[in-house]
C-alpha positions as CSV (number, residue, x, y, z in Angstrom):
1,M,-0.2,-0.1,0.0
2,P,1.8,3.4,-0.9
3,A,2.3,5.5,1.8
4,T,-0.1,8.5,2.9
5,E,1.1,12.0,2.7
6,S,1.1,12.4,6.6
7,E,3.6,9.2,6.7
8,L,5.7,10.6,4.2
9,M,5.7,14.1,6.0
10,R,6.7,12.3,9.4
11,L,9.5,10.6,7.6
12,V,10.8,13.9,6.0
13,L,10.8,15.4,9.5
14,V,12.7,12.3,10.9
15,A,15.4,13.0,8.0
16,H,15.9,16.4,9.3
17,E,16.0,15.5,12.8
18,A,18.8,12.9,12.0
19,A,20.7,16.0,10.1
20,A,21.4,17.2,13.9
21,E,21.5,13.9,15.8
22,P,23.1,11.2,13.5
23,S,21.7,8.3,16.1
24,V,18.5,9.0,14.6
25,W,19.3,7.7,11.0
26,P,18.4,4.0,11.8
27,K,15.0,5.1,12.9
28,F,14.4,6.8,9.7
29,L,15.7,3.7,7.7
30,A,13.2,1.6,9.8
31,D,10.4,3.9,9.0
32,F,11.5,3.9,5.2
33,A,11.9,0.2,5.3
34,R,8.4,-0.2,6.7
35,L,6.8,2.1,4.1
36,M,8.6,0.8,1.1
37,G,8.2,-2.8,2.2
38,A,11.7,-3.5,2.2
39,D,13.8,-5.8,4.2
40,I,17.2,-3.9,4.5
41,T,18.0,-0.1,4.1
42,M,21.0,1.7,4.3
43,I,22.4,5.1,3.4
44,Q,26.1,4.4,1.7
45,R,28.7,6.3,0.2
46,H,30.2,4.8,-3.1
47,H,33.8,5.6,-3.7
48,L,33.7,5.0,-7.3
49,S,37.2,5.6,-8.3
50,Q,38.5,3.4,-5.5
51,H,35.8,0.5,-6.2
52,R,34.6,0.4,-2.6
53,S,31.5,1.6,-0.6
54,A,30.8,2.0,2.9
55,A,27.5,1.4,4.6
56,L,27.0,4.8,7.0
57,A,23.9,3.8,8.6
58,T,21.9,0.5,8.3
59,F,18.7,-1.1,9.2
60,G,17.9,-4.9,8.9
61,M,21.5,-5.7,8.5
62,S,23.6,-7.3,11.2
63,Q,26.8,-5.7,12.4
64,R,28.8,-8.8,11.0
65,F,27.0,-8.1,7.6
66,T,27.7,-4.5,7.6
67,D,31.6,-5.2,8.6
68,S,32.1,-7.8,6.1
69,Y,30.4,-5.5,3.3
70,N,32.6,-2.6,4.2
71,N,35.6,-4.7,4.3
72,Y,35.4,-6.7,1.6
73,Y,31.9,-7.2,-0.2
74,S,31.7,-3.8,-1.3
75,R,34.5,-4.0,-3.3
76,V,33.0,-7.0,-5.5
77,N,29.7,-4.9,-5.6
78,V,28.8,-5.7,-9.4
79,W,25.9,-3.1,-9.3
80,R,28.0,-0.3,-8.6
81,E,31.0,-1.4,-10.8
82,H,28.9,-1.6,-14.2
83,G,26.2,0.9,-13.2
84,R,28.4,3.8,-12.2
85,H,27.5,5.8,-14.9
86,L,23.9,5.8,-13.4
87,Y,24.7,7.7,-10.1
88,V,23.4,10.9,-11.0
89,T,22.1,13.0,-8.4
90,R,18.3,12.3,-7.6
91,R,17.9,9.6,-9.9
92,I,16.6,6.3,-9.0
93,V,18.1,3.2,-10.0
94,L,16.7,-0.3,-10.1
95,D,19.1,-3.3,-10.0
96,P,18.2,-4.8,-13.5
97,E,19.7,-1.1,-15.0
98,M,22.7,-1.8,-13.2
99,Y,23.7,-5.4,-14.1
100,P,21.5,-8.3,-15.7
101,R,20.0,-10.4,-13.1
102,A,21.2,-13.7,-14.8
103,L,24.8,-12.6,-14.5
104,L,24.2,-11.0,-11.1
105,K,23.4,-14.7,-10.0
106,R,26.6,-16.2,-11.0
107,S,28.5,-13.6,-9.1
108,E,30.3,-13.7,-5.8
109,F,28.6,-10.7,-4.6
110,Y,25.1,-12.4,-5.1
111,N,26.1,-15.9,-3.7
112,D,28.4,-15.0,-0.8
113,C,26.8,-11.5,0.1
114,L,23.4,-10.7,-1.1
115,L,21.8,-14.2,-0.9
116,P,22.9,-14.9,2.8
117,N,22.0,-11.8,4.0
118,G,18.5,-11.6,2.5
119,G,18.6,-8.7,0.1
120,T,18.9,-9.4,-3.7
121,H,16.7,-6.9,-5.0
122,S,17.9,-3.3,-5.1
123,M,16.5,0.1,-5.4
124,A,19.2,3.0,-5.3
125,G,18.3,6.6,-4.6
126,V,21.1,9.0,-5.2
127,I,21.1,11.7,-2.7
128,T,24.1,13.5,-4.0
129,R,27.0,12.7,-6.5
130,K,30.3,14.9,-6.0
131,G,33.2,13.8,-8.4
132,D,33.7,10.4,-7.6
133,E,31.4,10.2,-4.6
134,A,28.0,9.5,-4.7
135,L,25.9,9.4,-1.4
136,V,23.1,6.7,-1.7
137,L,19.8,5.5,-0.2
138,T,19.6,1.8,-0.8
139,A,16.4,-0.5,-0.4
140,L,16.8,-4.2,-0.7
141,R,14.1,-7.0,-0.6
142,H,14.5,-10.6,-0.2
143,D,15.1,-13.2,-3.1
144,N,11.7,-14.6,-2.7
145,K,10.0,-11.1,-2.9
146,E,8.9,-9.2,-5.9
147,A,11.3,-7.0,-7.5
148,W,11.1,-3.2,-7.3
149,K,8.8,-1.6,-9.9
150,E,8.1,1.7,-11.6
151,H,5.2,2.3,-8.9
152,D,8.0,2.2,-6.3
153,R,9.9,5.1,-7.2
154,P,7.9,8.2,-6.5
155,M,8.3,8.2,-2.7
156,V,11.9,7.8,-3.0
157,V,12.0,10.8,-5.7
158,T,9.9,12.8,-3.1
159,L,12.4,11.8,-0.4
160,L,15.8,12.5,-2.1
161,P,15.6,16.5,-2.0
162,H,15.2,16.3,1.6
163,L,17.6,14.1,2.3
164,A,20.2,16.1,0.0
165,R,19.3,19.1,2.5
166,A,19.6,17.2,5.8
167,Q,23.0,16.0,4.4
168,A,24.1,19.6,3.6
169,T,23.1,20.4,7.2
170,E,24.8,17.8,8.9
171,E,28.2,18.8,6.9
172,R,27.4,22.5,8.2
173,L,27.0,21.2,11.6
174,H,30.1,19.2,11.7
175,L,32.1,22.3,10.1
176,L,31.0,24.6,12.9
177,E,31.6,22.0,15.4
178,A,35.3,21.5,14.3
179,G,35.6,25.3,14.1
180,E,34.4,25.6,17.7
181,T,36.9,22.9,18.8
182,V,39.9,24.8,17.3
183,L,38.6,28.2,18.7
184,N,38.3,26.5,22.5
185,A,41.7,25.2,22.0
186,L,43.3,28.8,21.8
187,N,44.8,31.0,24.7
188,V,43.6,33.7,23.0
189,G,40.0,34.8,23.9
190,V,37.7,34.8,20.7
191,V,34.3,36.7,20.9
192,L,31.7,36.9,18.1
193,L,29.3,39.7,18.0
194,A,26.0,40.2,16.3
195,A,24.9,43.6,14.7
196,D,23.8,45.0,17.9
197,G,26.9,44.2,19.9
198,R,25.4,41.1,21.7
199,V,28.0,38.2,22.2
200,I,26.7,35.4,20.2
201,F,29.5,33.0,20.8
202,C,32.9,33.0,23.1
203,N,35.4,30.4,23.7
204,R,36.6,28.8,26.6
205,T,39.4,31.5,27.4
206,T,36.8,34.3,27.1
207,E,34.4,32.6,29.3
208,S,37.3,32.2,31.8
209,I,38.3,35.9,31.4
210,L,34.8,36.9,31.9
211,H,34.1,34.9,34.9
212,A,37.0,36.3,36.8
213,A,35.4,39.8,35.9
214,D,39.0,41.6,36.5
215,G,38.9,44.3,33.9
216,L,36.2,42.7,31.5
217,S,32.9,41.5,32.2
218,L,29.6,40.7,30.4
219,R,26.6,43.3,30.8
220,H,23.4,42.9,29.3
221,E,25.2,40.4,27.0
222,R,27.8,42.8,25.7
223,I,31.3,42.9,26.7
224,A,32.2,46.0,29.1
225,A,35.4,47.1,30.7
226,S,35.7,48.2,34.6
227,D,38.0,51.0,34.0
228,S,35.9,54.1,32.5
229,G,38.5,55.3,30.2
230,A,39.2,51.9,28.7
231,E,35.3,51.3,28.6
232,A,35.0,54.4,26.3
233,S,38.0,53.2,24.1
234,L,36.6,49.4,24.0
235,Q,33.0,50.6,22.9
236,R,34.4,52.7,20.1
237,L,36.6,49.7,18.9
238,L,33.6,47.2,19.0
239,Q,31.3,49.8,17.1
240,Y,33.8,50.4,14.4
241,A,34.3,46.4,14.0
242,M,30.6,46.1,13.7
243,A,30.0,48.9,11.4
244,P,33.3,49.6,9.5
245,G,31.9,51.8,6.9
246,E,30.7,54.4,9.6
247,S,33.3,57.6,10.2
248,I,34.3,56.3,13.7
249,E,37.5,57.4,15.3
250,C,38.8,54.2,16.4
251,P,42.1,52.8,18.5
252,P,44.0,49.9,16.7
253,G,43.4,48.1,20.1
254,V,42.7,48.7,23.6
255,L,44.4,48.1,26.7
256,V,42.1,47.0,29.8
257,P,43.6,47.3,33.2
258,R,43.2,44.8,35.7
259,S,42.9,45.4,39.5
260,Q,45.1,42.5,40.8
261,L,48.5,44.0,39.7
262,R,48.4,41.7,36.5
263,R,49.5,43.2,33.2
264,P,46.4,44.6,31.2
265,Y,44.3,42.8,28.7
266,Y,45.0,43.7,24.9
267,V,41.5,43.9,23.1
268,T,41.3,44.1,19.3
269,A,38.4,43.6,17.1
270,A,37.6,43.4,13.0
271,P,34.9,43.0,10.7
272,L,34.0,39.4,10.0
273,R,34.5,37.9,6.6
274,R,31.4,36.0,5.8
275,T,32.2,32.6,4.2
276,L,29.2,30.3,5.4
277,R,25.4,31.3,4.9
278,P,23.6,31.1,8.3
279,F,21.0,28.6,9.1
280,L,17.5,30.3,8.8
281,G,16.7,32.1,12.0
282,M,20.2,32.0,13.0
283,T,22.0,35.1,14.3
284,T,24.8,36.3,12.0
285,P,28.3,37.2,13.5
286,V,29.4,40.4,11.8
287,A,32.3,41.1,14.3
288,V,35.2,39.2,16.0
289,V,36.9,40.3,19.1
290,L,40.2,38.8,20.3
291,I,41.2,39.3,23.9
292,T,45.0,38.8,24.6
293,D,46.0,37.9,28.2
294,P,49.7,38.3,28.7
295,E,49.8,36.2,31.7
296,R,48.5,32.9,29.6
297,R,50.4,33.3,26.6
298,R,53.5,31.5,25.8
299,P,56.2,33.1,24.0
300,V,56.8,32.3,20.3
301,A,60.7,32.1,19.4
302,M,61.7,34.8,17.5
303,E,63.8,32.4,14.9
304,T,61.0,30.1,14.6
305,L,58.8,33.2,13.3
306,R,61.6,34.4,11.2
307,H,62.1,31.1,9.6
308,A,58.3,30.3,9.0
309,Y,57.4,33.6,7.2
310,G,60.7,35.1,6.2
311,L,60.7,38.1,8.3
312,T,63.6,40.3,9.0
313,P,64.8,40.6,12.8
314,R,62.9,43.8,13.4
315,E,59.9,42.6,11.9
316,A,59.8,39.5,14.0
317,M,60.6,41.6,17.0
318,L,57.6,44.0,16.2
319,A,55.3,41.0,15.3
320,L,56.1,39.5,18.8
321,T,55.9,42.8,20.9
322,L,52.2,43.3,19.3
323,G,51.7,39.7,20.1
324,E,52.2,40.6,23.8
325,G,49.2,42.8,23.9
326,H,50.7,46.3,23.0
327,T,49.6,48.6,20.6
328,L,51.7,49.7,17.6
329,E,52.3,53.0,18.9
330,Q,53.7,51.1,22.4
331,A,55.4,48.6,20.4
332,A,57.6,51.4,18.6
333,E,58.3,53.0,21.5
334,R,59.3,49.9,23.2
335,L,61.5,49.2,20.2
336,T,63.0,52.6,20.0
337,M,61.4,52.8,16.5
338,R,59.9,55.8,14.9
339,Y,56.3,55.1,14.5
340,E,55.8,55.5,10.8
341,T,58.8,53.1,10.5
342,A,56.7,50.6,12.8
343,R,53.7,51.1,10.3
344,T,55.9,50.3,7.4
345,H,57.1,47.0,9.1
346,L,53.8,46.3,10.1
347,R,52.5,46.2,6.3
348,R,55.4,43.9,5.6
349,I,54.6,41.7,8.2
350,L,50.9,41.4,7.4
351,S,51.9,40.6,3.7
352,K,54.4,38.0,4.6
353,T,52.2,36.3,6.9
354,Q,49.2,36.6,4.6
355,T,47.1,38.6,7.2
356,S,45.2,41.5,6.5
357,R,44.7,43.1,10.1
358,Q,46.6,43.3,13.4
359,A,43.9,40.9,14.9
360,E,44.7,38.2,12.6
361,L,48.4,38.3,13.3
362,V,47.7,38.2,16.7
363,M,45.5,35.1,16.2
364,L,48.3,33.6,14.1
365,L,51.0,34.3,16.8
366,E,48.4,32.6,19.4
367,R,48.3,29.4,17.2
368,M,51.9,29.3,16.9
369,S,52.3,29.4,20.9
370,Q,50.1,26.2,21.3
């Protein structure tokens, strides 16, 4: 009996839930198998140029079957090898289109893999095809059941666009998770701001700094400095980073004093380059703030910096001084260097390190100090 519209909609919702929680994929496959009258269902990725496949999520397959398929039998998958030209995004492929059944029954793949595990009739829906990789939704039926027919295709056709979106969502979530892991590993504080100045992300170092409330804190979801003079400069800096086109007199960085006889924080900020489209309803970050705590940093060896980026001794000294949390003017004074000379050196440093702002240079030095 064909699936009802409400059953199909519930299945679509489960697919999108699985994008955020991969452990839900077996439930999706179980529901899909029930609606299709399939005995085995799976999502697999075909690596066409490598002549192998990997079952990513399954229903109706024992773990032993899954392991043997991934480790060996996928390499003798005659359907994939002879039907690889049919793997086109959103196409539905029935097994006779890939390989004649008479020849299939003589193959090792049929006799040693499909037949013992109870799935010899195949229907494959191609979720995406990117280069030599195809992500496929596969449904198998027992040998003694009816083969897949034309009337079985429409439901899979309906599902494939939703599965493609779910897969794209899952990939983006993994990317965001990986980025958050990297940011949390840094000793520099990293903060992302919304257009209205609210903090929408801060890494663990920032959380520690704000929790201490010694110089910097969170007020009404916004970063604030305890010192009134530093607070005025900090807010000008943040406003410039959030709206760089406006004529705001902005310091290159702000030193935020602390009360406990520790060296001040150095705060820089810059507009955020947008490389990912946000999810619907997700607040888009517009600026990044970096908080350098000189008490936390491990110094980068000058020779390491020179060797890595081809800096001159004076350029390396200036870069490291800036990385300690000093403004360009302070660094020039500390190195007994004219301010204009320091600006020239900084332009060369940014060019050689392929960074575009002092904030990015600080982040680079922070990564090197890990």
